[in-house]
C-alpha positions in Angstrom: 0.1 0.0 -0.1 1.6 3.4 -1.1 2.2 5.8 1.6 -0.4 8.8 1.2 0.0 12.2 2.6 -2.0 15.0 3.5 -1.0 18.7 2.4 0.0 20.9 5.3 -1.9 24.2 5.1 0.5 25.8 7.7 3.2 25.4 4.7 1.0 26.8 1.9 3.0 28.9 -0.7 2.2 32.5 0.0 1.0 34.8 -2.9 3.9 36.0 -5.2 5.6 38.7 -3.9 5.2 40.9 -6.7 1.5 40.8 -6.2 1.6 42.2 -2.4 1.0 45.5 -1.5 3.2 47.9 0.9 1.3 48.4 4.0 -1.3 51.2 3.9 1.2 53.7 5.7 3.9 53.2 3.2 1.5 53.8 0.4 0.0 56.8 2.2 3.4 58.5 2.8 4.4 57.5 -0.6 1.9 59.3 -2.6 1.8 62.2 -0.4 5.5 62.8 -0.7 4.9 62.6 -4.5 2.2 65.1 -4.1 4.1 67.5 -2.1 7.0 67.4 -4.1 5.4 68.2 -7.2 3.2 70.8 -5.5 6.3 72.4 -4.1 7.9 72.9 -7.7 5.0 74.1 -9.3 4.9 76.7 -6.7 8.6 77.4 -6.7 8.6 77.7 -10.5 5.8 80.0 -11.0 5.6 82.4 -8.0 7.5 84.9 -9.7 4.8 85.4 -12.7 2.3 86.6 -10.3 2.0 89.9 -8.6 1.6 90.6 -4.7 -0.1 89.4 -2.4 -0.6 86.2 -4.9 3.2 86.1 -4.5 3.3 86.1 -1.0 0.6 83.3 -0.5 2.3 81.0 -2.8 5.5 81.4 -1.0 3.8 80.7 2.4 2.2 77.9 0.7 5.4 76.4 -0.4 7.2 77.0 2.8 4.2 75.2 4.7 4.2 72.4 2.3 8.1 72.1 2.5 7.8 71.8 6.4 5.2 69.3 5.9 7.2 67.7 3.7 10.2 67.5 6.4 7.6 65.8 8.6 6.4 63.3 6.0 9.9 62.4 5.5 11.0 61.9 9.0 8.2 59.8 9.5 8.4 57.9 6.2 12.2 57.2 7.1 11.5 55.9 10.5 8.6 53.9 9.3 10.7 52.3 6.4 13.6 51.4 9.1 11.3 50.0 11.5 7.8 48.7 10.8 7.3 49.2 7.2 6.7 46.0 4.6 9.8 45.2 2.5 9.9 43.0 -0.5 12.4 40.7 -1.9 14.1 41.5 -5.3 11.6 40.8 -8.3 14.4 41.1 -10.8 17.8 41.2 -11.8 20.5 41.7 -9.2 21.3 45.1 -11.6 17.7 46.1 -11.4 17.5 45.8 -7.6 20.8 47.5 -7.1 19.3 50.5 -9.4 15.8 50.5 -8.0 17.7 50.9 -4.4 20.2 53.4 -5.6 17.2 55.7 -6.9 15.2 55.5 -4.0 18.1 56.2 -1.5 19.3 59.2 -3.7 15.7 60.6 -3.9 15.7 60.6 -0.1 19.1 62.2 0.3 18.1 64.8 -2.3 14.9 65.5 -0.7 16.7 65.9 2.9 19.4 68.2 1.1 16.7 70.1 -0.5 14.8 70.7 2.8 18.1 71.8 4.5 19.0 74.3 1.6 15.3 75.9 2.0 16.0 76.5 5.7 19.9 77.8 4.7 18.2 80.0 2.2 15.4 81.4 4.2 17.2 81.5 7.4 20.5 82.6 5.8 18.8 85.7 4.7 17.7 86.7 8.2 13.8 85.7 7.4 11.4 83.5 9.2 10.1 80.2 8.1 6.1 80.4 7.5 3.9 77.3 8.5 0.7 79.0 7.7 0.4 82.0 9.8 3.1 80.8 12.3 6.6 82.5 12.1 9.7 80.3 13.2 12.7 82.3 13.2 16.1 81.4 12.5 18.2 80.1 15.3 21.4 80.9 13.4 22.9 84.4 12.4 22.4 85.7 8.9 24.7 84.5 6.4 26.8 86.5 4.1 24.7 87.7 0.7 26.8 85.3 -1.3 26.2 82.2 0.7 22.4 83.0 0.3 22.7 83.4 -3.3 24.6 80.1 -3.4 21.9 78.5 -1.1 19.1 79.7 -3.6 20.7 78.5 -6.4 21.6 75.0 -5.0 17.9 74.9 -3.7 16.8 75.7 -7.3 19.2 73.0 -9.0 18.6 70.3 -6.5 14.6 70.4 -7.1 15.1 70.0 -11.1 17.3 67.3 -10.2 14.6 65.8 -8.0 11.9 66.3 -10.5 14.0 64.9 -13.0 14.7 61.5 -11.0 11.0 61.2 -10.0 9.9 61.4 -13.5 12.5 58.6 -14.4 11.3 56.7 -11.3 7.6 57.3 -12.6 8.7 55.8 -16.2 10.2 52.8 -14.7 7.2 52.1 -12.5 5.2 52.3 -16.0 7.5 50.0 -17.7 7.0 47.6 -14.9 3.4 47.6 -15.2 3.0 47.8 -19.1 6.2 46.0 -20.4 7.4 43.5 -17.9 4.0 43.0 -16.2 5.6 41.9 -13.1 3.1 43.4 -10.6 5.8 45.9 -9.0 3.5 48.9 -9.6 0.8 47.1 -7.9 2.8 47.1 -4.8 2.5 50.9 -4.3 -1.3 51.1 -5.6 -3.8 51.9 -2.9 -6.1 48.9 -2.4 -9.5 49.4 -3.9 -12.6 49.2 -1.7 -14.5 46.0 -2.0 -18.1 46.7 -3.4 
């Protein structure tokens, strides 16, 4: 009589990695970061096209969104390092390294951009605005040349971030349309059940 075995459901294979999603907080923080980055860029590139007081409102909105982004980044990095869901590689070693390099580069640039924003505003001896709240500089004002440099670096870094974010987006679309490996599905918010 042949030996028969029963399937052990405790060792059933999980759903494929590419079809799993990040946790809800990771997804919310990812898309909130993207929205804030593009809003900040749009405000920064267009506020010189409008007269006062609209110009002033846009500058305050930019600083408010920037400070919000700092809080979101701190939460996002802390969550990623502790409880955020992670995935095994879904592609080649080279593709995985490139993806990690892009992610870490964007994190580093966003942190640098925030620091440059503070340096530009506080270096000029002006307060940061969070809505109507004024946050004064804890440092002495910098030289005019330093403030100009901070402003230029802030602008150049913004363009670099937007360029890399667009490349990141194109890569995600390629995963969805060409490779069809489910990578983009990981960051898509779950649809409500009907």
